[in-house]
C-alpha positions in Angstrom: -194.6 -106.9 -111.3 -197.2 -104.0 -111.6 -196.6 -100.4 -111.8 -197.5 -98.7 -108.7 -199.4 -95.5 -109.4 -200.7 -92.9 -106.6 -203.1 -89.9 -107.3 -202.7 -86.7 -105.1 -205.9 -85.1 -104.6 -207.6 -82.7 -102.2 -210.6 -84.5 -101.6 -213.3 -87.1 -103.0 -216.6 -85.3 -104.3 -219.7 -87.2 -105.6 -218.6 -86.1 -109.1 -215.4 -87.7 -108.9 -216.6 -91.1 -107.3 -217.0 -93.2 -110.5 -213.8 -92.0 -112.2 -211.7 -92.9 -109.3 -213.2 -95.8 -108.5 -212.5 -97.0 -111.7 -208.5 -95.7 -111.8 -208.5 -98.0 -108.4 -210.1 -101.2 -109.3 -208.6 -101.7 -112.6 -205.3 -99.7 -112.6 -204.4 -100.1 -109.3 -204.0 -96.9 -108.4 -203.9 -95.5 -104.6 -205.1 -92.1 -103.6 -204.2 -89.4 -101.1 -206.2 -86.9 -100.1 -203.8 -83.8 -99.0 -207.1 -81.6 -97.8 -209.4 -82.2 -94.8 -212.1 -79.9 -93.7 -211.9 -77.2 -91.1 -215.3 -77.8 -89.6 -218.8 -79.6 -90.1 -220.3 -78.4 -93.3 -222.6 -80.2 -96.2 -219.0 -80.7 -98.4 -217.5 -82.2 -95.0 -220.3 -85.0 -94.7 -220.8 -85.8 -98.1 -217.0 -86.4 -98.2 -217.4 -89.0 -95.1 -220.2 -90.6 -96.7 -218.2 -91.4 -99.4 -215.2 -92.4 -97.9 -217.2 -95.0 -95.5 -218.6 -96.7 -98.6 -215.7 -96.6 -101.3 -213.3 -99.5 -101.9 -211.0 -97.1 -103.0 -207.4 -97.7 -101.0 -206.0 -94.4 -99.4 -204.7 -92.4 -97.2 -205.9 -89.1 -95.5 -203.1 -86.5 -95.1 -203.4 -84.2 -91.6 -203.4 -80.9 -93.5 -201.7 -78.4 -91.0 -204.3 -75.5 -91.2 -202.0 -73.2 -88.9 -199.8 -72.7 -92.5 -200.5 -70.0 -94.7 -201.1 -73.0 -97.3 -203.8 -75.3 -98.3 -203.0 -79.0 -99.0 -199.8 -79.2 -97.1 -199.1 -82.1 -94.4 -196.3 -84.1 -93.1 -197.5 -87.0 -94.8 -196.6 -84.9 -98.2 -193.0 -85.4 -98.0 -193.2 -89.3 -97.1 -195.0 -90.1 -100.8 -191.4 -89.7 -102.8 -189.9 -92.3 -100.6 -192.4 -94.6 -101.6 -192.4 -97.6 -103.9 -194.5 -95.7 -106.8 -193.4 -95.0 -110.3 -196.2 -93.0 -111.5 -197.4 -89.8 -109.3 -200.5 -88.2 -110.7 -201.5 -84.3 -109.1 -204.3 -82.1 -109.2 -203.9 -78.8 -110.1 -200.3 -77.1 -111.4 -200.3 -74.2 -108.3 -201.2 -76.7 -105.7 -199.0 -77.0 -103.0 -198.3 -80.4 -103.2 -197.3 -80.6 -106.7 -195.3 -77.5 -106.2 -193.4 -79.1 -103.3 -192.8 -82.8 -104.7 -192.5 -82.5 -108.4 -188.8 -81.4 -108.7 -187.8 -83.9 -105.9 -189.6 -86.8 -107.7 -188.2 -85.4 -111.4 -184.7 -86.3 -109.8 -185.7 -89.6 -108.7 -186.8 -90.8 -111.8 -190.5 -90.8 -111.0 -193.2 -89.9 -113.7 -195.4 -87.2 -112.8 -199.0 -86.6 -114.3 -201.2 -83.6 -113.8 -204.9 -83.3 -114.0 -206.2 -79.7 -114.0 -209.2 -77.8 -115.0 -206.9 -74.4 -114.8 -207.5 -72.6 -118.6 -206.4 -68.7 -117.8 -203.7 -68.6 -115.3 -204.2 -65.4 -112.3 -201.2 -63.4 -113.6 -203.1 -60.7 -111.6 -203.0 -62.2 -108.2 -199.9 -61.4 -106.5 -198.8 -64.7 -104.8 -199.4 -66.8 -108.2 -197.7 -64.2 -110.1 -194.2 -64.6 -108.1 -194.5 -68.4 -108.8 -195.4 -68.2 -112.2 -191.5 -68.5 -113.2 -191.3 -71.6 -111.2 -194.7 -73.2 -112.5 -193.1 -72.5 -116.0 -189.9 -74.2 -115.1 -192.2 -77.7 -113.8 -193.9 -77.6 -116.5 -191.5 -77.9 -119.0 -188.7 -80.0 -117.3 -190.4 -82.2 -114.3 -193.7 -82.6 -116.0 -194.3 -85.8 -118.4 -198.3 -85.7 -119.2 -201.5 -84.0 -118.3 -205.4 -85.0 -118.2 -207.0 -81.4 -118.7 -211.0 -81.3 -117.7 -211.9 -79.7 -121.0 -211.0 -78.3 -124.3 -209.8 -74.9 -122.9 -207.5 -76.5 -120.3 -206.0 -78.5 -122.8 -205.3 -75.6 -125.5 -204.1 -73.5 -122.3 -201.4 -75.8 -121.9 -200.3 -75.7 -125.2 -200.2 -72.1 -125.9 -199.4 -71.0 -122.4 -196.5 -73.7 -121.6 -195.8 -74.9 -124.8 -196.6 -78.2 -123.9 -196.6 -81.0 -126.0 -200.1 -81.5 -127.4 -199.8 -85.6 -127.7 -198.8 -85.6 -124.2 -202.1 -84.1 -123.3 -205.4 -86.0 -122.9 -208.8 -84.7 -122.1 -211.4 -86.5 -119.5 -214.3 -83.9 -119.7 -215.7 -82.9 -116.1 -218.1 -85.6 -115.6 -221.1 -85.7 -113.3 -224.2 -88.1 -111.8 -226.9 -88.1 -114.8 -229.3 -86.1 -112.4 -232.3 -87.6 -114.3 -231.5 -90.7 -113.1 -232.0 -89.6 -109.6 -235.4 -87.6 -109.9 -237.1 -90.0 -107.6 -238.5 -88.1 -104.9 -242.1 -87.4 -105.7 -242.9 -85.5 -102.2 -239.5 -83.6 -102.7 -240.5 -82.5 -106.4 -243.8 -81.5 -105.4 -243.0 -80.0 -102.2 -240.4 -77.5 -104.8 -242.6 -77.1 -107.7 -245.4 -75.5 -104.9 -242.6 -73.5 -103.3 -242.0 -72.4 -106.8 -245.7 -71.7 -107.7 -246.0 -69.8 -104.9 -243.5 -67.3 -105.9 -244.1 -67.1 -109.4 -246.7 -68.3 -111.9 -244.8 -67.3 -115.0 -242.5 -69.6 -117.0 -238.9 -69.4 -115.0 -235.2 -69.0 -115.5 -233.3 -70.3 -112.8 -229.8 -68.8 -111.1 -228.8 -71.6 -108.7 -225.4 -71.1 -107.0 -223.6 -68.8 -104.5 -224.4 -65.4 -104.4 -220.7 -63.8 -105.1 -219.4 -61.9 -107.0 -217.6 -63.6 -110.4 -220.5 -65.8 -110.6 -222.2 -63.0 -112.4 -225.7 -62.3 -111.1 -225.6 -58.7 -111.1 -225.2 -59.6 -115.2 -228.4 -61.6 -115.1 -230.2 -59.4 -113.0 -229.3 -56.5 -115.6 -230.3 -58.1 -118.4 -233.6 -59.2 -117.3 -234.7 -55.8 -118.2 -234.5 -57.1 -121.9 -236.0 -60.6 -121.4 -239.4 -61.5 -122.6 -241.5 -60.8 -119.8 -243.7 -64.3 -119.4 -240.6 -65.1 -117.6 -239.4 -64.6 -113.9 -236.0 -65.3 -112.6 -236.1 -67.4 -109.6 -232.8 -67.1 -107.2 -231.5 -70.0 -105.9 -228.7 -69.5 -103.3 -226.8 -66.9 -100.7 -223.5 -65.5 -100.3 -222.1 -62.2 -99.5 -223.2 -60.4 -102.9 -226.7 -61.1 -102.3 -227.5 -57.8 -101.0 -226.1 -55.6 -103.8 -227.8 -57.6 -106.0 -231.1 -57.3 -104.0 -230.2 -53.6 -104.4 -229.6 -53.7 -108.0 -233.1 -55.4 -108.5 -235.1 -52.4 -106.6 -233.2 -50.2 -108.7 -234.1 -51.2 -112.0 -237.8 -51.6 -110.7 -237.7 -55.6 -111.7 -239.1 -56.8 -107.9 -242.2 -58.4 -109.4 -239.8 -60.3 -111.6 -237.1 -61.4 -109.7 -237.0 -63.6 -106.5 -234.8 -64.9 -103.7 -235.8 -67.8 -102.2 -232.7 -69.3 -100.5 -230.4 -71.7 -100.3 -231.2 -75.2 -101.1 -229.5 -78.6 -100.2 -227.7 -80.6 -102.6 -230.4 -83.3 -102.9 -233.3 -80.7 -103.9 -231.4 -78.9 -106.5 -232.1 -81.1 -109.3 -235.7 -80.3 -108.6 -235.2 -76.9 -109.2 -233.9 -77.2 -112.5 -236.8 -80.0 -113.3 -239.6 -77.7 -112.1 -237.7 -74.4 -114.6 -237.5 -73.9 -118.0 -234.0 -72.3 -118.7 -231.1 -72.3 -116.4 -228.5 -69.8 -116.7 -225.0 -69.5 -115.1 -223.7 -65.7 -115.9 -220.0 -66.0 -114.7 -218.0 -62.8 -115.5 -214.1 -62.5 -115.3 -213.0 -60.9 -111.7 -209.6 -60.3 -112.1 -208.5 -58.9 -108.6 -209.6 -62.4 -107.0 -208.0 -65.6 -106.8 -210.9 -67.9 -108.4 -211.6 -65.4 -111.5 -213.7 -67.3 -113.5 -215.7 -70.7 -113.6 -213.2 -73.3 -114.2 -216.1 -76.1 -115.3 -219.0 -75.5 -113.9 -220.5 -78.2 -113.0 -224.7 -76.9 -112.8 -224.2 -76.8 -116.3 -223.6 -80.8 -116.5 -226.5 -81.4 -114.3 -228.9 -78.9 -115.9 -228.3 -80.3 -119.5 -229.1 -84.0 -117.9 -232.6 -83.1 -117.1 -232.9 -81.5 -120.9 -233.3 -78.1 -119.5 -231.7 -75.7 -122.0 -228.7 -73.8 -120.6 -227.1 -70.1 -121.4 -223.8 -69.4 -120.0 -220.8 -67.3 -120.8 -217.1 -67.0 -122.0 -216.1 -67.4 -118.8 -217.4 -70.7 -118.0 -214.8 -73.9 -119.0 -218.2 -76.1 -119.6 -219.2 -73.5 -122.3 -216.8 -74.1 -124.7 -217.3 -78.2 -124.8 -221.5 -78.5 -124.1 -222.5 -75.4 -125.4 -223.1 -75.2 -129.3 -224.4 -71.9 -129.5 -227.9 -71.6 -130.4 -228.5 -76.0 -130.4 -227.5 -77.1 -127.3 -228.0 -73.7 -125.6 -226.6 -70.3 -125.4 -223.4 -68.6 -124.9 -223.2 -65.1 -124.0 -220.0 -62.5 -124.1 -218.8 -62.6 -120.2 -220.0 -59.6 -118.4 -222.1 -58.4 -120.8 -225.8 -58.0 -120.1 -226.9 -57.4 -123.7 -225.2 -60.6 -124.9 -226.5 -62.6 -122.2 -230.4 -61.1 -122.8 -230.2 -61.8 -126.5 -228.7 -65.4 -126.1 -231.9 -65.8 -123.8 -234.5 -64.8 -125.4 -233.0 -66.4 -128.5 -233.9 -69.8 -126.3 -237.6 -68.5 -125.7 -238.0 -68.2 -129.4 -236.7 -71.2 -130.7 -237.1 -74.1 -127.7 -240.2 -75.6 -129.4 -241.0 -78.9 -128.1 -238.0 -78.0 -126.1 -236.0 -79.5 -129.4 -233.0 -77.7 -127.3 -233.2 -79.7 -124.3 -233.3 -82.4 -125.7 -230.5 -82.3 -128.2 -228.4 -80.8 -124.9 -228.6 -83.9 -123.1 -227.9 -86.3 -125.9 -224.6 -83.9 -126.4 -223.8 -84.1 -122.6 -224.0 -88.0 -122.5 -222.0 -87.9 -125.7 -219.1 -85.1 -124.7 -219.2 -86.4 -120.5 -219.3 -90.1 -119.5 -216.8 -92.2 -117.1 -215.7 -94.4 -119.5 -213.9 -91.8 -121.9 -212.6 -90.2 -118.9 -210.9 -93.5 -117.5 -209.5 -93.9 -121.1 -207.9 -90.7 -121.3 -206.0 -91.4 -117.5 -204.7 -94.6 -119.0 -203.9 -93.4 -122.5 -201.6 -90.4 -120.7 -200.2 -93.4 -118.5 -199.2 -95.7 -120.8 -197.9 -92.8 -122.8 -195.5 -91.6 -120.1 -194.7 -95.4 -119.1 -193.8 -96.0 -122.5 -191.4 -93.2 -122.9 
């Protein structure tokens, strides 16, 4: 008789498709999607496209948006009574895990958690209130953990005293963007757009313009960065006006260009037509999302041999950035440190040697085969107990 396993996850995204399909095909894992979009967006459309073609066996939970909690549906309450031996959850503060873990443990089920978290948001009231319960679950209910990076593994060991032998790392992986650059027309269109805004070499910021992403830190750093470089900002968000005001205050409007947001299929062409990608995230401890749990744009840029400078508030920085070798790792919130790391890349990237080494390192660390082995190993460990 085969061991039945179910994976409870908010939703499938492009960067999870390969690993989830491997788990489904090779380990016969079923999936339960606990979240559902409230309205149409590029994310909901992406999910819909994936679900139309994926061979994964799944159930879509009917999330109750009227409740003040995420990822809850009545379907969750049926899961403990189905014929599964192993339950895999995502995120130690997620509703499905917090709700079902003690019930499953009492029923003799095995519980595994996948998590990207590497700093507990104790400053946020709702997370502070549930912290004793979270710690209790990690000690008495959790059988194994798969983390998205080394910082998350260290977090589980230091914060919860979890046994390191029961943790495996499946480094966050996404599609190899270099293999998808096939649209010459789109490439030329974006190149022309960038050339129209700047004739200099380019630093690229690509992402939402919100406080914790740290665009203000990068703008301040531009005062110290080689004047042969301009900053191109691709994105939009509630923090944009403050950033625009800062640009004018520092008299940098000739070197910093806001060009609006882009579609997901356009993003690789912005990386390709830039010289350095910068993800300047800072710690924002007064909100629920306090830092970058991973930062997939780091993967996307490195895959295209674009050198990356990021910060100590970005999870992937600790696994993908070997400072001065595959990119630059600056102190979060410190614009002098950020400028110094960017200038180092500018001065030491002859023949794009840093970009080339970065791609090699990325492909060695982040790949779906190793991700699968991490899950397979932890499942075997918890079953062997």
